[in-house]
mmCIF entry with sequence, helices, sheets and N, C-alpha, C, O atoms, coordinates in Angstrom:
data_MODEL
# 
_entry.id   MODEL 
# 
_entity.id                         1 
_entity.type                       polymer 
_entity.pdbx_number_of_molecules   1 
# 
_entity_poly.entity_id                      1 
_entity_poly.type                           'polypeptide(L)' 
_entity_poly.nstd_linkage                   no 
_entity_poly.nstd_monomer                   no 
_entity_poly.pdbx_seq_one_letter_code       
;(UNK)(UNK)(UNK)(UNK)(UNK)(UNK)(UNK)(UNK)(UNK)(UNK)(UNK)(UNK)(UNK)(UNK)(UNK)(UNK)
(UNK)(UNK)(UNK)(UNK)(UNK)(UNK)(UNK)(UNK)(UNK)(UNK)(UNK)(UNK)(UNK)(UNK)(UNK)(UNK)
(UNK)(UNK)(UNK)(UNK)(UNK)(UNK)(UNK)(UNK)(UNK)(UNK)(UNK)(UNK)(UNK)
;
_entity_poly.pdbx_seq_one_letter_code_can   XXXXXXXXXXXXXXXXXXXXXXXXXXXXXXXXXXXXXXXXXXXXX 
_entity_poly.pdbx_strand_id                 A 
# 
loop_
_entity_poly_seq.entity_id 
_entity_poly_seq.num 
_entity_poly_seq.mon_id 
_entity_poly_seq.hetero 
1 1  UNK n 
1 2  UNK n 
1 3  UNK n 
1 4  UNK n 
1 5  UNK n 
1 6  UNK n 
1 7  UNK n 
1 8  UNK n 
1 9  UNK n 
1 10 UNK n 
1 11 UNK n 
1 12 UNK n 
1 13 UNK n 
1 14 UNK n 
1 15 UNK n 
1 16 UNK n 
1 17 UNK n 
1 18 UNK n 
1 19 UNK n 
1 20 UNK n 
1 21 UNK n 
1 22 UNK n 
1 23 UNK n 
1 24 UNK n 
1 25 UNK n 
1 26 UNK n 
1 27 UNK n 
1 28 UNK n 
1 29 UNK n 
1 30 UNK n 
1 31 UNK n 
1 32 UNK n 
1 33 UNK n 
1 34 UNK n 
1 35 UNK n 
1 36 UNK n 
1 37 UNK n 
1 38 UNK n 
1 39 UNK n 
1 40 UNK n 
1 41 UNK n 
1 42 UNK n 
1 43 UNK n 
1 44 UNK n 
1 45 UNK n 
# 
_struct_asym.id          A 
_struct_asym.entity_id   1 
# 
loop_
_struct_conf.conf_type_id 
_struct_conf.id 
_struct_conf.pdbx_PDB_helix_id 
_struct_conf.beg_label_comp_id 
_struct_conf.beg_label_asym_id 
_struct_conf.beg_label_seq_id 
_struct_conf.pdbx_beg_PDB_ins_code 
_struct_conf.end_label_comp_id 
_struct_conf.end_label_asym_id 
_struct_conf.end_label_seq_id 
_struct_conf.pdbx_end_PDB_ins_code 
_struct_conf.beg_auth_comp_id 
_struct_conf.beg_auth_asym_id 
_struct_conf.beg_auth_seq_id 
_struct_conf.end_auth_comp_id 
_struct_conf.end_auth_asym_id 
_struct_conf.end_auth_seq_id 
_struct_conf.pdbx_PDB_helix_class 
_struct_conf.details 
_struct_conf.pdbx_PDB_helix_length 
HELX_P HELX_P1 AA1 UNK A 3  ? UNK A 10 ? UNK A 3  UNK A 10 1 ? 8  
HELX_P HELX_P2 AA2 UNK A 18 ? UNK A 34 ? UNK A 18 UNK A 34 1 ? 17 
# 
_struct_conf_type.id          HELX_P 
_struct_conf_type.criteria    ? 
_struct_conf_type.reference   ? 
# 
loop_
_atom_site.group_PDB 
_atom_site.id 
_atom_site.type_symbol 
_atom_site.label_atom_id 
_atom_site.label_alt_id 
_atom_site.label_comp_id 
_atom_site.label_asym_id 
_atom_site.label_entity_id 
_atom_site.label_seq_id 
_atom_site.pdbx_PDB_ins_code 
_atom_site.Cartn_x 
_atom_site.Cartn_y 
_atom_site.Cartn_z 
_atom_site.occupancy 
_atom_site.B_iso_or_equiv 
_atom_site.pdbx_formal_charge 
_atom_site.auth_seq_id 
_atom_site.auth_comp_id 
_atom_site.auth_asym_id 
_atom_site.auth_atom_id 
_atom_site.pdbx_PDB_model_num 
ATOM 1   N N  . UNK A 1 1  ? 94.127  115.997 125.537 1.00 0.00 ? 1  UNK A N  1 
ATOM 2   C CA . UNK A 1 1  ? 94.310  116.828 124.363 1.00 0.00 ? 1  UNK A CA 1 
ATOM 3   C C  . UNK A 1 1  ? 93.591  116.188 123.181 1.00 0.00 ? 1  UNK A C  1 
ATOM 4   O O  . UNK A 1 1  ? 93.707  114.979 122.977 1.00 0.00 ? 1  UNK A O  1 
ATOM 5   N N  . UNK A 1 2  ? 92.858  116.964 122.406 1.00 0.00 ? 2  UNK A N  1 
ATOM 6   C CA . UNK A 1 2  ? 92.117  116.412 121.284 1.00 0.00 ? 2  UNK A CA 1 
ATOM 7   C C  . UNK A 1 2  ? 93.046  116.105 120.119 1.00 0.00 ? 2  UNK A C  1 
ATOM 8   O O  . UNK A 1 2  ? 94.134  116.668 120.005 1.00 0.00 ? 2  UNK A O  1 
ATOM 9   N N  . UNK A 1 3  ? 92.596  115.208 119.265 1.00 0.00 ? 3  UNK A N  1 
ATOM 10  C CA . UNK A 1 3  ? 93.381  114.839 118.090 1.00 0.00 ? 3  UNK A CA 1 
ATOM 11  C C  . UNK A 1 3  ? 93.614  116.053 117.200 1.00 0.00 ? 3  UNK A C  1 
ATOM 12  O O  . UNK A 1 3  ? 94.707  116.237 116.664 1.00 0.00 ? 3  UNK A O  1 
ATOM 13  N N  . UNK A 1 4  ? 92.585  116.880 117.045 1.00 0.00 ? 4  UNK A N  1 
ATOM 14  C CA . UNK A 1 4  ? 92.694  118.077 116.216 1.00 0.00 ? 4  UNK A CA 1 
ATOM 15  C C  . UNK A 1 4  ? 93.793  119.003 116.728 1.00 0.00 ? 4  UNK A C  1 
ATOM 16  O O  . UNK A 1 4  ? 94.572  119.532 115.934 1.00 0.00 ? 4  UNK A O  1 
ATOM 17  N N  . UNK A 1 5  ? 93.867  119.206 118.038 1.00 0.00 ? 5  UNK A N  1 
ATOM 18  C CA . UNK A 1 5  ? 94.873  120.087 118.622 1.00 0.00 ? 5  UNK A CA 1 
ATOM 19  C C  . UNK A 1 5  ? 96.265  119.497 118.432 1.00 0.00 ? 5  UNK A C  1 
ATOM 20  O O  . UNK A 1 5  ? 97.202  120.216 118.086 1.00 0.00 ? 5  UNK A O  1 
ATOM 21  N N  . UNK A 1 6  ? 96.406  118.194 118.657 1.00 0.00 ? 6  UNK A N  1 
ATOM 22  C CA . UNK A 1 6  ? 97.695  117.538 118.464 1.00 0.00 ? 6  UNK A CA 1 
ATOM 23  C C  . UNK A 1 6  ? 98.162  117.716 117.029 1.00 0.00 ? 6  UNK A C  1 
ATOM 24  O O  . UNK A 1 6  ? 99.332  118.006 116.775 1.00 0.00 ? 6  UNK A O  1 
ATOM 25  N N  . UNK A 1 7  ? 97.242  117.540 116.101 1.00 0.00 ? 7  UNK A N  1 
ATOM 26  C CA . UNK A 1 7  ? 97.569  117.642 114.685 1.00 0.00 ? 7  UNK A CA 1 
ATOM 27  C C  . UNK A 1 7  ? 98.064  119.053 114.352 1.00 0.00 ? 7  UNK A C  1 
ATOM 28  O O  . UNK A 1 7  ? 99.065  119.207 113.653 1.00 0.00 ? 7  UNK A O  1 
ATOM 29  N N  . UNK A 1 8  ? 97.374  120.073 114.843 1.00 0.00 ? 8  UNK A N  1 
ATOM 30  C CA . UNK A 1 8  ? 97.778  121.454 114.570 1.00 0.00 ? 8  UNK A CA 1 
ATOM 31  C C  . UNK A 1 8  ? 99.158  121.764 115.137 1.00 0.00 ? 8  UNK A C  1 
ATOM 32  O O  . UNK A 1 8  ? 99.948  122.463 114.502 1.00 0.00 ? 8  UNK A O  1 
ATOM 33  N N  . UNK A 1 9  ? 99.451  121.251 116.324 1.00 0.00 ? 9  UNK A N  1 
ATOM 34  C CA . UNK A 1 9  ? 100.753 121.501 116.934 1.00 0.00 ? 9  UNK A CA 1 
ATOM 35  C C  . UNK A 1 9  ? 101.873 120.831 116.149 1.00 0.00 ? 9  UNK A C  1 
ATOM 36  O O  . UNK A 1 9  ? 103.012 121.298 116.173 1.00 0.00 ? 9  UNK A O  1 
ATOM 37  N N  . UNK A 1 10 ? 101.565 119.764 115.467 1.00 0.00 ? 10 UNK A N  1 
ATOM 38  C CA . UNK A 1 10 ? 102.568 119.002 114.733 1.00 0.00 ? 10 UNK A CA 1 
ATOM 39  C C  . UNK A 1 10 ? 102.734 119.496 113.299 1.00 0.00 ? 10 UNK A C  1 
ATOM 40  O O  . UNK A 1 10 ? 103.779 119.278 112.686 1.00 0.00 ? 10 UNK A O  1 
ATOM 41  N N  . UNK A 1 11 ? 101.712 120.157 112.760 1.00 0.00 ? 11 UNK A N  1 
ATOM 42  C CA . UNK A 1 11 ? 101.774 120.623 111.376 1.00 0.00 ? 11 UNK A CA 1 
ATOM 43  C C  . UNK A 1 11 ? 102.958 121.569 111.189 1.00 0.00 ? 11 UNK A C  1 
ATOM 44  O O  . UNK A 1 11 ? 103.156 122.501 111.968 1.00 0.00 ? 11 UNK A O  1 
ATOM 45  N N  . UNK A 1 12 ? 103.728 121.313 110.155 1.00 0.00 ? 12 UNK A N  1 
ATOM 46  C CA . UNK A 1 12 ? 104.859 122.176 109.844 1.00 0.00 ? 12 UNK A CA 1 
ATOM 47  C C  . UNK A 1 12 ? 104.896 122.399 108.342 1.00 0.00 ? 12 UNK A C  1 
ATOM 48  O O  . UNK A 1 12 ? 104.315 121.632 107.574 1.00 0.00 ? 12 UNK A O  1 
ATOM 49  N N  . UNK A 1 13 ? 105.562 123.424 107.945 1.00 0.00 ? 13 UNK A N  1 
ATOM 50  C CA . UNK A 1 13 ? 105.803 123.672 106.527 1.00 0.00 ? 13 UNK A CA 1 
ATOM 51  C C  . UNK A 1 13 ? 107.292 123.712 106.316 1.00 0.00 ? 13 UNK A C  1 
ATOM 52  O O  . UNK A 1 13 ? 108.037 124.260 107.129 1.00 0.00 ? 13 UNK A O  1 
ATOM 53  N N  . UNK A 1 14 ? 107.718 123.131 105.226 1.00 0.00 ? 14 UNK A N  1 
ATOM 54  C CA . UNK A 1 14 ? 109.138 123.137 104.920 1.00 0.00 ? 14 UNK A CA 1 
ATOM 55  C C  . UNK A 1 14 ? 109.284 123.283 103.413 1.00 0.00 ? 14 UNK A C  1 
ATOM 56  O O  . UNK A 1 14 ? 108.609 122.594 102.647 1.00 0.00 ? 14 UNK A O  1 
ATOM 57  N N  . UNK A 1 15 ? 110.139 124.155 103.004 1.00 0.00 ? 15 UNK A N  1 
ATOM 58  C CA . UNK A 1 15 ? 110.394 124.352 101.576 1.00 0.00 ? 15 UNK A CA 1 
ATOM 59  C C  . UNK A 1 15 ? 111.613 123.551 101.160 1.00 0.00 ? 15 UNK A C  1 
ATOM 60  O O  . UNK A 1 15 ? 112.633 123.546 101.849 1.00 0.00 ? 15 UNK A O  1 
ATOM 61  N N  . UNK A 1 16 ? 111.497 122.878 100.033 1.00 0.00 ? 16 UNK A N  1 
ATOM 62  C CA . UNK A 1 16 ? 112.587 122.107 99.463  1.00 0.00 ? 16 UNK A CA 1 
ATOM 63  C C  . UNK A 1 16 ? 112.896 122.645 98.081  1.00 0.00 ? 16 UNK A C  1 
ATOM 64  O O  . UNK A 1 16 ? 112.003 123.143 97.396  1.00 0.00 ? 16 UNK A O  1 
ATOM 65  N N  . UNK A 1 17 ? 114.140 122.551 97.665  1.00 0.00 ? 17 UNK A N  1 
ATOM 66  C CA . UNK A 1 17 ? 114.445 122.874 96.269  1.00 0.00 ? 17 UNK A CA 1 
ATOM 67  C C  . UNK A 1 17 ? 113.649 121.915 95.369  1.00 0.00 ? 17 UNK A C  1 
ATOM 68  O O  . UNK A 1 17 ? 113.392 120.776 95.758  1.00 0.00 ? 17 UNK A O  1 
ATOM 69  N N  . UNK A 1 18 ? 113.267 122.361 94.191  1.00 0.00 ? 18 UNK A N  1 
ATOM 70  C CA . UNK A 1 18 ? 112.425 121.576 93.279  1.00 0.00 ? 18 UNK A CA 1 
ATOM 71  C C  . UNK A 1 18 ? 112.961 120.160 93.059  1.00 0.00 ? 18 UNK A C  1 
ATOM 72  O O  . UNK A 1 18 ? 112.198 119.197 93.142  1.00 0.00 ? 18 UNK A O  1 
ATOM 73  N N  . UNK A 1 19 ? 114.251 120.019 92.781  1.00 0.00 ? 19 UNK A N  1 
ATOM 74  C CA . UNK A 1 19 ? 114.819 118.688 92.499  1.00 0.00 ? 19 UNK A CA 1 
ATOM 75  C C  . UNK A 1 19 ? 114.675 117.758 93.697  1.00 0.00 ? 19 UNK A C  1 
ATOM 76  O O  . UNK A 1 19 ? 114.374 116.577 93.527  1.00 0.00 ? 19 UNK A O  1 
ATOM 77  N N  . UNK A 1 20 ? 114.885 118.271 94.898  1.00 0.00 ? 20 UNK A N  1 
ATOM 78  C CA . UNK A 1 20 ? 114.779 117.454 96.105  1.00 0.00 ? 20 UNK A CA 1 
ATOM 79  C C  . UNK A 1 20 ? 113.324 117.041 96.342  1.00 0.00 ? 20 UNK A C  1 
ATOM 80  O O  . UNK A 1 20 ? 113.059 115.907 96.744  1.00 0.00 ? 20 UNK A O  1 
ATOM 81  N N  . UNK A 1 21 ? 112.393 117.941 96.098  1.00 0.00 ? 21 UNK A N  1 
ATOM 82  C CA . UNK A 1 21 ? 110.976 117.639 96.255  1.00 0.00 ? 21 UNK A CA 1 
ATOM 83  C C  . UNK A 1 21 ? 110.526 116.571 95.259  1.00 0.00 ? 21 UNK A C  1 
ATOM 84  O O  . UNK A 1 21 ? 109.788 115.651 95.609  1.00 0.00 ? 21 UNK A O  1 
ATOM 85  N N  . UNK A 1 22 ? 110.976 116.706 94.028  1.00 0.00 ? 22 UNK A N  1 
ATOM 86  C CA . UNK A 1 22 ? 110.638 115.725 92.998  1.00 0.00 ? 22 UNK A CA 1 
ATOM 87  C C  . UNK A 1 22 ? 111.184 114.352 93.371  1.00 0.00 ? 22 UNK A C  1 
ATOM 88  O O  . UNK A 1 22 ? 110.518 113.338 93.164  1.00 0.00 ? 22 UNK A O  1 
ATOM 89  N N  . UNK A 1 23 ? 112.400 114.318 93.924  1.00 0.00 ? 23 UNK A N  1 
ATOM 90  C CA . UNK A 1 23 ? 113.003 113.057 94.369  1.00 0.00 ? 23 UNK A CA 1 
ATOM 91  C C  . UNK A 1 23 ? 112.146 112.378 95.429  1.00 0.00 ? 23 UNK A C  1 
ATOM 92  O O  . UNK A 1 23 ? 111.931 111.166 95.385  1.00 0.00 ? 23 UNK A O  1 
ATOM 93  N N  . UNK A 1 24 ? 111.657 113.168 96.384  1.00 0.00 ? 24 UNK A N  1 
ATOM 94  C CA . UNK A 1 24 ? 110.811 112.623 97.456  1.00 0.00 ? 24 UNK A CA 1 
ATOM 95  C C  . UNK A 1 24 ? 109.504 112.077 96.884  1.00 0.00 ? 24 UNK A C  1 
ATOM 96  O O  . UNK A 1 24 ? 109.063 110.989 97.255  1.00 0.00 ? 24 UNK A O  1 
ATOM 97  N N  . UNK A 1 25 ? 108.895 112.831 95.986  1.00 0.00 ? 25 UNK A N  1 
ATOM 98  C CA . UNK A 1 25 ? 107.647 112.365 95.369  1.00 0.00 ? 25 UNK A CA 1 
ATOM 99  C C  . UNK A 1 25 ? 107.868 111.095 94.551  1.00 0.00 ? 25 UNK A C  1 
ATOM 100 O O  . UNK A 1 25 ? 107.026 110.197 94.542  1.00 0.00 ? 25 UNK A O  1 
ATOM 101 N N  . UNK A 1 26 ? 109.006 111.031 93.868  1.00 0.00 ? 26 UNK A N  1 
ATOM 102 C CA . UNK A 1 26 ? 109.311 109.853 93.057  1.00 0.00 ? 26 UNK A CA 1 
ATOM 103 C C  . UNK A 1 26 ? 109.489 108.624 93.944  1.00 0.00 ? 26 UNK A C  1 
ATOM 104 O O  . UNK A 1 26 ? 109.022 107.537 93.604  1.00 0.00 ? 26 UNK A O  1 
ATOM 105 N N  . UNK A 1 27 ? 110.174 108.798 95.100  1.00 0.00 ? 27 UNK A N  1 
ATOM 106 C CA . UNK A 1 27 ? 110.327 107.685 96.045  1.00 0.00 ? 27 UNK A CA 1 
ATOM 107 C C  . UNK A 1 27 ? 108.965 107.204 96.532  1.00 0.00 ? 27 UNK A C  1 
ATOM 108 O O  . UNK A 1 27 ? 108.716 106.002 96.620  1.00 0.00 ? 27 UNK A O  1 
ATOM 109 N N  . UNK A 1 28 ? 108.089 108.153 96.847  1.00 0.00 ? 28 UNK A N  1 
ATOM 110 C CA . UNK A 1 28 ? 106.747 107.804 97.309  1.00 0.00 ? 28 UNK A CA 1 
ATOM 111 C C  . UNK A 1 28 ? 105.991 107.037 96.224  1.00 0.00 ? 28 UNK A C  1 
ATOM 112 O O  . UNK A 1 28 ? 105.400 105.993 96.495  1.00 0.00 ? 28 UNK A O  1 
ATOM 113 N N  . UNK A 1 29 ? 106.013 107.557 94.999  1.00 0.00 ? 29 UNK A N  1 
ATOM 114 C CA . UNK A 1 29 ? 105.308 106.902 93.887  1.00 0.00 ? 29 UNK A CA 1 
ATOM 115 C C  . UNK A 1 29 ? 105.864 105.503 93.638  1.00 0.00 ? 29 UNK A C  1 
ATOM 116 O O  . UNK A 1 29 ? 105.095 104.567 93.416  1.00 0.00 ? 29 UNK A O  1 
ATOM 117 N N  . UNK A 1 30 ? 107.185 105.345 93.672  1.00 0.00 ? 30 UNK A N  1 
ATOM 118 C CA . UNK A 1 30 ? 107.799 104.026 93.458  1.00 0.00 ? 30 UNK A CA 1 
ATOM 119 C C  . UNK A 1 30 ? 107.347 103.035 94.520  1.00 0.00 ? 30 UNK A C  1 
ATOM 120 O O  . UNK A 1 30 ? 107.043 101.884 94.207  1.00 0.00 ? 30 UNK A O  1 
ATOM 121 N N  . UNK A 1 31 ? 107.302 103.472 95.773  1.00 0.00 ? 31 UNK A N  1 
ATOM 122 C CA . UNK A 1 31 ? 106.861 102.590 96.856  1.00 0.00 ? 31 UNK A CA 1 
ATOM 123 C C  . UNK A 1 31 ? 105.405 102.182 96.677  1.00 0.00 ? 31 UNK A C  1 
ATOM 124 O O  . UNK A 1 31 ? 105.052 101.019 96.875  1.00 0.00 ? 31 UNK A O  1 
ATOM 125 N N  . UNK A 1 32 ? 104.571 103.128 96.307  1.00 0.00 ? 32 UNK A N  1 
ATOM 126 C CA . UNK A 1 32 ? 103.150 102.823 96.099  1.00 0.00 ? 32 UNK A CA 1 
ATOM 127 C C  . UNK A 1 32 ? 102.996 101.804 94.976  1.00 0.00 ? 32 UNK A C  1 
ATOM 128 O O  . UNK A 1 32 ? 102.251 100.834 95.120  1.00 0.00 ? 32 UNK A O  1 
ATOM 129 N N  . UNK A 1 33 ? 103.695 102.015 93.853  1.00 0.00 ? 33 UNK A N  1 
ATOM 130 C CA . UNK A 1 33 ? 103.603 101.096 92.718  1.00 0.00 ? 33 UNK A CA 1 
ATOM 131 C C  . UNK A 1 33 ? 104.080 99.695  93.075  1.00 0.00 ? 33 UNK A C  1 
ATOM 132 O O  . UNK A 1 33 ? 103.530 98.705  92.591  1.00 0.00 ? 33 UNK A O  1 
ATOM 133 N N  . UNK A 1 34 ? 105.097 99.613  93.917  1.00 0.00 ? 34 UNK A N  1 
ATOM 134 C CA . UNK A 1 34 ? 105.685 98.319  94.259  1.00 0.00 ? 34 UNK A CA 1 
ATOM 135 C C  . UNK A 1 34 ? 105.040 97.687  95.489  1.00 0.00 ? 34 UNK A C  1 
ATOM 136 O O  . UNK A 1 34 ? 105.434 96.601  95.913  1.00 0.00 ? 34 UNK A O  1 
ATOM 137 N N  . UNK A 1 35 ? 104.056 98.364  96.055  1.00 0.00 ? 35 UNK A N  1 
ATOM 138 C CA . UNK A 1 35 ? 103.379 97.828  97.234  1.00 0.00 ? 35 UNK A CA 1 
ATOM 139 C C  . UNK A 1 35 ? 104.256 97.840  98.472  1.00 0.00 ? 35 UNK A C  1 
ATOM 140 O O  . UNK A 1 35 ? 104.042 97.054  99.394  1.00 0.00 ? 35 UNK A O  1 
ATOM 141 N N  . UNK A 1 36 ? 105.247 98.730  98.499  1.00 0.00 ? 36 UNK A N  1 
ATOM 142 C CA . UNK A 1 36 ? 106.151 98.819  99.644  1.00 0.00 ? 36 UNK A CA 1 
ATOM 143 C C  . UNK A 1 36 ? 105.707 99.926  100.586 1.00 0.00 ? 36 UNK A C  1 
ATOM 144 O O  . UNK A 1 36 ? 104.927 100.805 100.220 1.00 0.00 ? 36 UNK A O  1 
ATOM 145 N N  . UNK A 1 37 ? 106.216 99.862  101.790 1.00 0.00 ? 37 UNK A N  1 
ATOM 146 C CA . UNK A 1 37 ? 105.907 100.887 102.790 1.00 0.00 ? 37 UNK A CA 1 
ATOM 147 C C  . UNK A 1 37 ? 106.752 102.124 102.530 1.00 0.00 ? 37 UNK A C  1 
ATOM 148 O O  . UNK A 1 37 ? 107.878 102.039 102.040 1.00 0.00 ? 37 UNK A O  1 
ATOM 149 N N  . UNK A 1 38 ? 106.188 103.265 102.865 1.00 0.00 ? 38 UNK A N  1 
ATOM 150 C CA . UNK A 1 38 ? 106.907 104.532 102.756 1.00 0.00 ? 38 UNK A CA 1 
ATOM 151 C C  . UNK A 1 38 ? 106.636 105.274 104.045 1.00 0.00 ? 38 UNK A C  1 
ATOM 152 O O  . UNK A 1 38 ? 105.481 105.527 104.387 1.00 0.00 ? 38 UNK A O  1 
ATOM 153 N N  . UNK A 1 39 ? 107.673 105.622 104.755 1.00 0.00 ? 39 UNK A N  1 
ATOM 154 C CA . UNK A 1 39 ? 107.508 106.276 106.054 1.00 0.00 ? 39 UNK A CA 1 
ATOM 155 C C  . UNK A 1 39 ? 107.809 107.757 105.924 1.00 0.00 ? 39 UNK A C  1 
ATOM 156 O O  . UNK A 1 39 ? 108.821 108.158 105.348 1.00 0.00 ? 39 UNK A O  1 
ATOM 157 N N  . UNK A 1 40 ? 106.921 108.550 106.464 1.00 0.00 ? 40 UNK A N  1 
ATOM 158 C CA . UNK A 1 40 ? 107.113 109.990 106.485 1.00 0.00 ? 40 UNK A CA 1 
ATOM 159 C C  . UNK A 1 40 ? 107.271 110.411 107.929 1.00 0.00 ? 40 UNK A C  1 
ATOM 160 O O  . UNK A 1 40 ? 106.434 110.093 108.773 1.00 0.00 ? 40 UNK A O  1 
ATOM 161 N N  . UNK A 1 41 ? 108.340 111.125 108.210 1.00 0.00 ? 41 UNK A N  1 
ATOM 162 C CA . UNK A 1 41 ? 108.597 111.586 109.563 1.00 0.00 ? 41 UNK A CA 1 
ATOM 163 C C  . UNK A 1 41 ? 108.306 113.074 109.633 1.00 0.00 ? 41 UNK A C  1 
ATOM 164 O O  . UNK A 1 41 ? 108.818 113.862 108.838 1.00 0.00 ? 41 UNK A O  1 
ATOM 165 N N  . UNK A 1 42 ? 107.470 113.444 110.601 1.00 0.00 ? 42 UNK A N  1 
ATOM 166 C CA . UNK A 1 42 ? 107.083 114.835 110.774 1.00 0.00 ? 42 UNK A CA 1 
ATOM 167 C C  . UNK A 1 42 ? 107.537 115.291 112.147 1.00 0.00 ? 42 UNK A C  1 
ATOM 168 O O  . UNK A 1 42 ? 107.147 114.721 113.167 1.00 0.00 ? 42 UNK A O  1 
ATOM 169 N N  . UNK A 1 43 ? 108.350 116.308 112.161 1.00 0.00 ? 43 UNK A N  1 
ATOM 170 C CA . UNK A 1 43 ? 108.848 116.887 113.417 1.00 0.00 ? 43 UNK A CA 1 
ATOM 171 C C  . UNK A 1 43 ? 109.412 115.812 114.347 1.00 0.00 ? 43 UNK A C  1 
ATOM 172 O O  . UNK A 1 43 ? 109.186 115.843 115.557 1.00 0.00 ? 43 UNK A O  1 
ATOM 173 N N  . UNK A 1 44 ? 110.144 114.869 113.772 1.00 0.00 ? 44 UNK A N  1 
ATOM 174 C CA . UNK A 1 44 ? 110.798 113.845 114.571 1.00 0.00 ? 44 UNK A CA 1 
ATOM 175 C C  . UNK A 1 44 ? 109.885 112.710 115.033 1.00 0.00 ? 44 UNK A C  1 
ATOM 176 O O  . UNK A 1 44 ? 110.315 111.847 115.797 1.00 0.00 ? 44 UNK A O  1 
ATOM 177 N N  . UNK A 1 45 ? 108.638 112.703 114.580 1.00 0.00 ? 45 UNK A N  1 
ATOM 178 C CA . UNK A 1 45 ? 107.705 111.636 114.987 1.00 0.00 ? 45 UNK A CA 1 
ATOM 179 C C  . UNK A 1 45 ? 107.438 110.708 113.825 1.00 0.00 ? 45 UNK A C  1 
ATOM 180 O O  . UNK A 1 45 ? 106.681 109.748 113.964 1.00 0.00 ? 45 UNK A O  1 
# 
């Protein structure tokens, strides 16, 4: 299976309430600023 096909099968869309989305972005930004790791889980992977 090609990487492109795997990627398409895994792509998902999810809607979050604005406050929850902002919280996630803030966590990401804080980790980047502090040089920490930030893990994103997509479809359980």
